[in-house]
N, C-alpha and C positions, 0 to 999 in steps of 0.2 A: 828984180829978176824973177821970172816965172818959175815956181817950184816944179820939180820933175818927179813924177810918180812912176816907178818901174815895178811891174807886176810879173812875178814868176808864175806863168800860166800853169805849168805842170803841177807845181806845188799847190796853188790855189784850187785848181780844178779837182785835184786829188784829195782835198780836205773834206769833201762831202761825198759819202758813198751813195751816189744817185744813179749809178750805171754809166758813168763817164767813160769807163774802160771799153765799152762797146762802140763808142764813137768819139774818140779823142779830139778829132778836128771839130766836130759839132759842139762838143763841150767848150772848147777854146773860143769858138764863135759866139756862143751864148755869154761867156764871160766878157768877151770884147764888147758885145752889145750892152751888157749891164754897165760896163765902165763908161761907155759913151754917154750914158744918162747922167753921169756925175756933174756935168756942166763945165763951165769955163773956170779959169783961175789956176790951172796947172796943165803942164804937158804930160800926157799919159802915154807910156810905152808898155806894150804887152809883149813879153818875150816868150816865143813858142819854140818847141823842138820836136824832133821825132815825127810821129804821125800827125801832129798838128801843124807841121810846116805847110805853107800854102794858104793859111788864113790871111785874108786881105785886111788892109787898114781901112778904117771908116773915119768920117769926120769926128775929130775929138780923140781918136785912139790910133797911134801908130803901132803897127805890128812889126816886130823884128823877129825874123826866123833865124835861129842860131844854126850856123853851119855844123856845129858840133855840140858841145855842152851848153845848155841854156845858162847854167851858172857862170861859165866863163864869159858868155856874151853880156850878162848882167854886170859883171865886174868891169868889163870894158866900157860899158855905157856909164857906169858910175865914175870911173876914172876920167873919162872924157868930160864929165860935168863938174870937174873940180871947182870948188868955190860957189857952186850953185846949190840951193836947198834941194835935197834929194831924199825921197822916202822909197825904200824897197819893201815890197810886200811879199813875204815868204816866211815859212816856219823852219826852213832849213838852217840849222845852227851853223854849219860850216860856211854857208854862203853869207849869213849874217856877219860872221867874224870878218870875212874877206871884204865886204863892202863898208863895214864900219871903219876899216883901216884907211879908207878914202874919205871919211867924214859923213857917210850916208847914215840916215836913221832907218830903223826897221820897224815893221809892224806885221802882225799875223794876218792870215787869210780872211778872218772875219771883218777886217777893215773894209774889204771890198766885196765879200761874199758871206753874208750871214748864214748860219746853219739853217738848212731848209728841212 
């Protein structure tokens, strides 16, 4: 079964103070493009919210626009993937607790975005 990698876009983008707040959508697109370079072997889902809604999917990365809370959408995705290996990338402690209840593993933003 192909592992599922779910990335909390707002949390990962906000982990590096590079001016992302001036163009949240552009920052999410850059993260999406970086994720697309990871290669095969896992399904990658980037969850966006707020000003980053409207970011399109690209080959290798499915973008999910949360209608409300990005955290709630991530929990829904993890719950739907029950029994499948799942890694959620976020530093949000509350979100980590919520997804671990469904069996997901968690990693910090540097997993997909090294400090620049």
